[in-house]
mmCIF file as gemmi writes it, N, C-alpha and C atoms, coordinates in Angstrom:
data_model
loop_
_atom_site.group_PDB
_atom_site.id
_atom_site.type_symbol
_atom_site.label_atom_id
_atom_site.label_alt_id
_atom_site.label_comp_id
_atom_site.label_asym_id
_atom_site.label_entity_id
_atom_site.label_seq_id
_atom_site.pdbx_PDB_ins_code
_atom_site.Cartn_x
_atom_site.Cartn_y
_atom_site.Cartn_z
_atom_site.occupancy
_atom_site.B_iso_or_equiv
_atom_site.pdbx_formal_charge
_atom_site.auth_seq_id
_atom_site.auth_asym_id
_atom_site.pdbx_PDB_model_num
ATOM 1 N N . MET Axp A 1 ? 4.092 -25.714 43.258 1 0 ? 1 A 1
ATOM 2 C CA . MET Axp A 1 ? 2.795 -25.076 43.206 1 0 ? 1 A 1
ATOM 3 C C . MET Axp A 1 ? 2.014 -25.646 42.026 1 0 ? 1 A 1
ATOM 4 N N . GLN Axp A 2 ? 0.738 -25.876 42.245 1 0 ? 2 A 1
ATOM 5 C CA . GLN Axp A 2 ? -0.092 -26.465 41.218 1 0 ? 2 A 1
ATOM 6 C C . GLN Axp A 2 ? -0.9 -25.39 40.511 1 0 ? 2 A 1
ATOM 7 N N . ASP Axp A 3 ? -0.919 -25.473 39.195 1 0 ? 3 A 1
ATOM 8 C CA . ASP Axp A 3 ? -1.67 -24.484 38.456 1 0 ? 3 A 1
ATOM 9 C C . ASP Axp A 3 ? -3.079 -24.986 38.152 1 0 ? 3 A 1
ATOM 10 N N . ARG Axp A 4 ? -3.843 -24.145 37.536 1 0 ? 4 A 1
ATOM 11 C CA . ARG Axp A 4 ? -5.259 -24.436 37.26 1 0 ? 4 A 1
ATOM 12 C C . ARG Axp A 4 ? -5.417 -25.626 36.319 1 0 ? 4 A 1
ATOM 13 N N . LYS Axp A 5 ? -4.562 -25.763 35.32 1 0 ? 5 A 1
ATOM 14 C CA . LYS Axp A 5 ? -4.659 -26.881 34.385 1 0 ? 5 A 1
ATOM 15 C C . LYS Axp A 5 ? -4.462 -28.212 35.105 1 0 ? 5 A 1
ATOM 16 N N . TYR Axp A 6 ? -3.507 -28.236 36.024 1 0 ? 6 A 1
ATOM 17 C CA . TYR Axp A 6 ? -3.24 -29.455 36.781 1 0 ? 6 A 1
ATOM 18 C C . TYR Axp A 6 ? -4.445 -29.806 37.654 1 0 ? 6 A 1
ATOM 19 N N . GLN Axp A 7 ? -5.036 -28.821 38.296 1 0 ? 7 A 1
ATOM 20 C CA . GLN Axp A 7 ? -6.2 -29.061 39.137 1 0 ? 7 A 1
ATOM 21 C C . GLN Axp A 7 ? -7.375 -29.588 38.327 1 0 ? 7 A 1
ATOM 22 N N . LYS Axp A 8 ? -7.561 -29.072 37.105 1 0 ? 8 A 1
ATOM 23 C CA . LYS Axp A 8 ? -8.641 -29.544 36.247 1 0 ? 8 A 1
ATOM 24 C C . LYS Axp A 8 ? -8.4 -30.989 35.827 1 0 ? 8 A 1
ATOM 25 N N . LYS Axp A 9 ? -7.153 -31.333 35.494 1 0 ? 9 A 1
ATOM 26 C CA . LYS Axp A 9 ? -6.833 -32.701 35.125 1 0 ? 9 A 1
ATOM 27 C C . LYS Axp A 9 ? -7.032 -33.641 36.306 1 0 ? 9 A 1
ATOM 28 N N . LYS Axp A 10 ? -6.651 -33.173 37.482 1 0 ? 10 A 1
ATOM 29 C CA . LYS Axp A 10 ? -6.813 -33.981 38.698 1 0 ? 10 A 1
ATOM 30 C C . LYS Axp A 10 ? -8.292 -34.257 38.941 1 0 ? 10 A 1
ATOM 31 N N . ALA Axp A 11 ? -9.13 -33.255 38.76 1 0 ? 11 A 1
ATOM 32 C CA . ALA Axp A 11 ? -10.572 -33.433 38.951 1 0 ? 11 A 1
ATOM 33 C C . ALA Axp A 11 ? -11.144 -34.392 37.917 1 0 ? 11 A 1
ATOM 34 N N . LEU Axp A 12 ? -10.682 -34.292 36.67 1 0 ? 12 A 1
ATOM 35 C CA . LEU Axp A 12 ? -11.156 -35.196 35.622 1 0 ? 12 A 1
ATOM 36 C C . LEU Axp A 12 ? -10.769 -36.64 35.912 1 0 ? 12 A 1
ATOM 37 N N . VAL Axp A 13 ? -9.541 -36.852 36.349 1 0 ? 13 A 1
ATOM 38 C CA . VAL Axp A 13 ? -9.079 -38.203 36.665 1 0 ? 13 A 1
ATOM 39 C C . VAL Axp A 13 ? -9.872 -38.763 37.83 1 0 ? 13 A 1
ATOM 40 N N . GLU Axp A 14 ? -10.074 -37.953 38.866 1 0 ? 14 A 1
ATOM 41 C CA . GLU Axp A 14 ? -10.832 -38.414 40.03 1 0 ? 14 A 1
ATOM 42 C C . GLU Axp A 14 ? -12.262 -38.785 39.633 1 0 ? 14 A 1
ATOM 43 N N . LYS Axp A 15 ? -12.884 -37.955 38.832 1 0 ? 15 A 1
ATOM 44 C CA . LYS Axp A 15 ? -14.252 -38.22 38.382 1 0 ? 15 A 1
ATOM 45 C C . LYS Axp A 15 ? -14.309 -39.504 37.557 1 0 ? 15 A 1
ATOM 46 N N . PHE Axp A 16 ? -13.344 -39.691 36.669 1 0 ? 16 A 1
ATOM 47 C CA . PHE Axp A 16 ? -13.304 -40.884 35.823 1 0 ? 16 A 1
ATOM 48 C C . PHE Axp A 16 ? -13.139 -42.146 36.663 1 0 ? 16 A 1
ATOM 49 N N . VAL Axp A 17 ? -12.232 -42.12 37.627 1 0 ? 17 A 1
ATOM 50 C CA . VAL Axp A 17 ? -11.974 -43.291 38.469 1 0 ? 17 A 1
ATOM 51 C C . VAL Axp A 17 ? -13.206 -43.619 39.312 1 0 ? 17 A 1
ATOM 52 N N . LYS Axp A 18 ? -13.842 -42.614 39.871 1 0 ? 18 A 1
ATOM 53 C CA . LYS Axp A 18 ? -15.026 -42.856 40.692 1 0 ? 18 A 1
ATOM 54 C C . LYS Axp A 18 ? -16.189 -43.38 39.854 1 0 ? 18 A 1
ATOM 55 N N . LYS Axp A 19 ? -16.296 -42.914 38.62 1 0 ? 19 A 1
ATOM 56 C CA . LYS Axp A 19 ? -17.394 -43.341 37.745 1 0 ? 19 A 1
ATOM 57 C C . LYS Axp A 19 ? -17.206 -44.777 37.279 1 0 ? 19 A 1
ATOM 58 N N . HIS Axp A 20 ? -15.984 -45.159 36.931 1 0 ? 20 A 1
ATOM 59 C CA . HIS Axp A 20 ? -15.731 -46.46 36.332 1 0 ? 20 A 1
ATOM 60 C C . HIS Axp A 20 ? -15.22 -47.502 37.319 1 0 ? 20 A 1
ATOM 61 N N . GLY Axp A 21 ? -15.092 -47.158 38.549 1 0 ? 21 A 1
ATOM 62 C CA . GLY Axp A 21 ? -14.639 -48.115 39.549 1 0 ? 21 A 1
ATOM 63 C C . GLY Axp A 21 ? -13.141 -48.022 39.766 1 0 ? 21 A 1
ATOM 64 N N . ARG Axp A 22 ? -12.698 -48.652 40.833 1 0 ? 22 A 1
ATOM 65 C CA . ARG Axp A 22 ? -11.297 -48.502 41.227 1 0 ? 22 A 1
ATOM 66 C C . ARG Axp A 22 ? -10.363 -49.452 40.502 1 0 ? 22 A 1
ATOM 67 N N . VAL Axp A 23 ? -10.88 -50.373 39.71 1 0 ? 23 A 1
ATOM 68 C CA . VAL Axp A 23 ? -10.024 -51.34 39.025 1 0 ? 23 A 1
ATOM 69 C C . VAL Axp A 23 ? -9.814 -50.953 37.56 1 0 ? 23 A 1
ATOM 70 N N . VAL Axp A 24 ? -9.781 -49.666 37.285 1 0 ? 24 A 1
ATOM 71 C CA . VAL Axp A 24 ? -9.567 -49.168 35.934 1 0 ? 24 A 1
ATOM 72 C C . VAL Axp A 24 ? -8.079 -49.216 35.61 1 0 ? 24 A 1
ATOM 73 N N . ASP Axp A 25 ? -7.744 -49.754 34.439 1 0 ? 25 A 1
ATOM 74 C CA . ASP Axp A 25 ? -6.355 -49.821 34.004 1 0 ? 25 A 1
ATOM 75 C C . ASP Axp A 25 ? -5.85 -48.421 33.641 1 0 ? 25 A 1
ATOM 76 N N . HIS Axp A 26 ? -4.572 -48.181 33.861 1 0 ? 26 A 1
ATOM 77 C CA . HIS Axp A 26 ? -3.993 -46.867 33.573 1 0 ? 26 A 1
ATOM 78 C C . HIS Axp A 26 ? -4.116 -46.499 32.104 1 0 ? 26 A 1
ATOM 79 N N . SER Axp A 27 ? -4.012 -47.484 31.219 1 0 ? 27 A 1
ATOM 80 C CA . SER Axp A 27 ? -4.103 -47.194 29.786 1 0 ? 27 A 1
ATOM 81 C C . SER Axp A 27 ? -5.49 -46.688 29.406 1 0 ? 27 A 1
ATOM 82 N N . VAL Axp A 28 ? -6.52 -47.169 30.08 1 0 ? 28 A 1
ATOM 83 C CA . VAL Axp A 28 ? -7.884 -46.697 29.813 1 0 ? 28 A 1
ATOM 84 C C . VAL Axp A 28 ? -8.014 -45.233 30.209 1 0 ? 28 A 1
ATOM 85 N N . ILE Axp A 29 ? -7.442 -44.876 31.352 1 0 ? 29 A 1
ATOM 86 C CA . ILE Axp A 29 ? -7.479 -43.476 31.794 1 0 ? 29 A 1
ATOM 87 C C . ILE Axp A 29 ? -6.703 -42.597 30.824 1 0 ? 29 A 1
ATOM 88 N N . LEU Axp A 30 ? -5.53 -43.066 30.4 1 0 ? 30 A 1
ATOM 89 C CA . LEU Axp A 30 ? -4.707 -42.279 29.481 1 0 ? 30 A 1
ATOM 90 C C . LEU Axp A 30 ? -5.42 -42.036 28.153 1 0 ? 30 A 1
ATOM 91 N N . ASN Axp A 31 ? -6.166 -43.016 27.676 1 0 ? 31 A 1
ATOM 92 C CA . ASN Axp A 31 ? -6.876 -42.868 26.408 1 0 ? 31 A 1
ATOM 93 C C . ASN Axp A 31 ? -8.137 -42.028 26.542 1 0 ? 31 A 1
ATOM 94 N N . SER Axp A 32 ? -8.715 -41.961 27.719 1 0 ? 32 A 1
ATOM 95 C CA . SER Axp A 32 ? -9.97 -41.247 27.91 1 0 ? 32 A 1
ATOM 96 C C . SER Axp A 32 ? -9.783 -39.804 28.361 1 0 ? 32 A 1
ATOM 97 N N . VAL Axp A 33 ? -8.762 -39.56 29.157 1 0 ? 33 A 1
ATOM 98 C CA . VAL Axp A 33 ? -8.506 -38.224 29.702 1 0 ? 33 A 1
ATOM 99 C C . VAL Axp A 33 ? -7.223 -37.691 29.071 1 0 ? 33 A 1
ATOM 100 N N . ASP Axp A 34 ? -7.233 -36.423 28.729 1 0 ? 34 A 1
ATOM 101 C CA . ASP Axp A 34 ? -6.052 -35.804 28.102 1 0 ? 34 A 1
ATOM 102 C C . ASP Axp A 34 ? -5.009 -35.499 29.173 1 0 ? 34 A 1
ATOM 103 N N . VAL Axp A 35 ? -4.184 -36.526 29.478 1 0 ? 35 A 1
ATOM 104 C CA . VAL Axp A 35 ? -3.157 -36.38 30.499 1 0 ? 35 A 1
ATOM 105 C C . VAL Axp A 35 ? -1.993 -37.301 30.125 1 0 ? 35 A 1
ATOM 106 N N . ASP Axp A 36 ? -0.769 -36.869 30.42 1 0 ? 36 A 1
ATOM 107 C CA . ASP Axp A 36 ? 0.386 -37.723 30.122 1 0 ? 36 A 1
ATOM 108 C C . ASP Axp A 36 ? 0.63 -38.674 31.291 1 0 ? 36 A 1
ATOM 109 N N . TYR Axp A 37 ? 1.47 -39.676 31.071 1 0 ? 37 A 1
ATOM 110 C CA . TYR Axp A 37 ? 1.669 -40.756 32.037 1 0 ? 37 A 1
ATOM 111 C C . TYR Axp A 37 ? 2.242 -40.259 33.363 1 0 ? 37 A 1
ATOM 112 N N . ASP Axp A 38 ? 3.251 -39.41 33.31 1 0 ? 38 A 1
ATOM 113 C CA . ASP Axp A 38 ? 3.87 -38.916 34.551 1 0 ? 38 A 1
ATOM 114 C C . ASP Axp A 38 ? 2.881 -38.12 35.393 1 0 ? 38 A 1
ATOM 115 N N . THR Axp A 39 ? 2.099 -37.287 34.741 1 0 ? 39 A 1
ATOM 116 C CA . THR Axp A 39 ? 1.099 -36.502 35.458 1 0 ? 39 A 1
ATOM 117 C C . THR Axp A 39 ? 0.029 -37.41 36.046 1 0 ? 39 A 1
ATOM 118 N N . LEU Axp A 40 ? -0.386 -38.426 35.292 1 0 ? 40 A 1
ATOM 119 C CA . LEU Axp A 40 ? -1.386 -39.367 35.793 1 0 ? 40 A 1
ATOM 120 C C . LEU Axp A 40 ? -0.893 -40.081 37.039 1 0 ? 40 A 1
ATOM 121 N N . MET Axp A 41 ? 0.348 -40.54 37.03 1 0 ? 41 A 1
ATOM 122 C CA . MET Axp A 41 ? 0.888 -41.236 38.186 1 0 ? 41 A 1
ATOM 123 C C . MET Axp A 41 ? 0.961 -40.308 39.405 1 0 ? 41 A 1
ATOM 124 N N . ARG Axp A 42 ? 1.341 -39.055 39.184 1 0 ? 42 A 1
ATOM 125 C CA . ARG Axp A 42 ? 1.4 -38.082 40.275 1 0 ? 42 A 1
ATOM 126 C C . ARG Axp A 42 ? 0 -37.825 40.839 1 0 ? 42 A 1
ATOM 127 N N . ILE Axp A 43 ? -0.986 -37.681 39.949 1 0 ? 43 A 1
ATOM 128 C CA . ILE Axp A 43 ? -2.362 -37.431 40.383 1 0 ? 43 A 1
ATOM 129 C C . ILE Axp A 43 ? -2.897 -38.617 41.172 1 0 ? 43 A 1
ATOM 130 N N . LEU Axp A 44 ? -2.698 -39.828 40.667 1 0 ? 44 A 1
ATOM 131 C CA . LEU Axp A 44 ? -3.193 -41.014 41.37 1 0 ? 44 A 1
ATOM 132 C C . LEU Axp A 44 ? -2.544 -41.162 42.74 1 0 ? 44 A 1
ATOM 133 N N . ALA Axp A 45 ? -1.256 -40.88 42.827 1 0 ? 45 A 1
ATOM 134 C CA . ALA Axp A 45 ? -0.57 -40.96 44.116 1 0 ? 45 A 1
ATOM 135 C C . ALA Axp A 45 ? -1.13 -39.936 45.098 1 0 ? 45 A 1
ATOM 136 N N . GLU Axp A 46 ? -1.383 -38.724 44.628 1 0 ? 46 A 1
ATOM 137 C CA . GLU Axp A 46 ? -1.942 -37.689 45.5 1 0 ? 46 A 1
ATOM 138 C C . GLU Axp A 46 ? -3.348 -38.047 45.95 1 0 ? 46 A 1
ATOM 139 N N . LEU Axp A 47 ? -4.165 -38.543 45.036 1 0 ? 47 A 1
ATOM 140 C CA . LEU Axp A 47 ? -5.534 -38.899 45.392 1 0 ? 47 A 1
ATOM 141 C C . LEU Axp A 47 ? -5.558 -40.04 46.402 1 0 ? 47 A 1
ATOM 142 N N . ARG Axp A 48 ? -4.653 -41.008 46.249 1 0 ? 48 A 1
ATOM 143 C CA . ARG Axp A 48 ? -4.578 -42.102 47.212 1 0 ? 48 A 1
ATOM 144 C C . ARG Axp A 48 ? -4.103 -41.593 48.573 1 0 ? 48 A 1
ATOM 145 N N . ALA Axp A 49 ? -3.133 -40.697 48.572 1 0 ? 49 A 1
ATOM 146 C CA . ALA Axp A 49 ? -2.613 -40.146 49.822 1 0 ? 49 A 1
ATOM 147 C C . ALA Axp A 49 ? -3.678 -39.326 50.558 1 0 ? 49 A 1
ATOM 148 N N . GLU Axp A 50 ? -4.511 -38.64 49.797 1 0 ? 50 A 1
ATOM 149 C CA . GLU Axp A 50 ? -5.58 -37.835 50.385 1 0 ? 50 A 1
ATOM 150 C C . GLU Axp A 50 ? -6.764 -38.696 50.805 1 0 ? 50 A 1
ATOM 151 N N . GLY Axp A 51 ? -6.798 -39.946 50.358 1 0 ? 51 A 1
ATOM 152 C CA . GLY Axp A 51 ? -7.899 -40.839 50.69 1 0 ? 51 A 1
ATOM 153 C C . GLY Axp A 51 ? -9.136 -40.654 49.839 1 0 ? 51 A 1
ATOM 154 N N . ARG Axp A 52 ? -8.983 -39.981 48.72 1 0 ? 52 A 1
ATOM 155 C CA . ARG Axp A 52 ? -10.139 -39.718 47.853 1 0 ? 52 A 1
ATOM 156 C C . ARG Axp A 52 ? -10.457 -40.904 46.96 1 0 ? 52 A 1
ATOM 157 N N . ILE Axp A 53 ? -9.453 -41.739 46.665 1 0 ? 53 A 1
ATOM 158 C CA . ILE Axp A 53 ? -9.667 -42.993 45.953 1 0 ? 53 A 1
ATOM 159 C C . ILE Axp A 53 ? -8.891 -44.065 46.689 1 0 ? 53 A 1
ATOM 160 N N . SER Axp A 54 ? -9.265 -45.31 46.437 1 0 ? 54 A 1
ATOM 161 C CA . SER Axp A 54 ? -8.556 -46.399 47.121 1 0 ? 54 A 1
ATOM 162 C C . SER Axp A 54 ? -7.583 -47.083 46.194 1 0 ? 54 A 1
């Protein structure tokens, strides 16, 4: 089950990726958004599976 903090981080990551383009390096996202590496990888995988990012 996903909590509210996770959903907020997911929205921030999605917004960042859409704003800066799809070729953003993971380190740039990690430095810009307050999220750890494992959570970032999980979020990116979910967003790709949902078709929200490419």
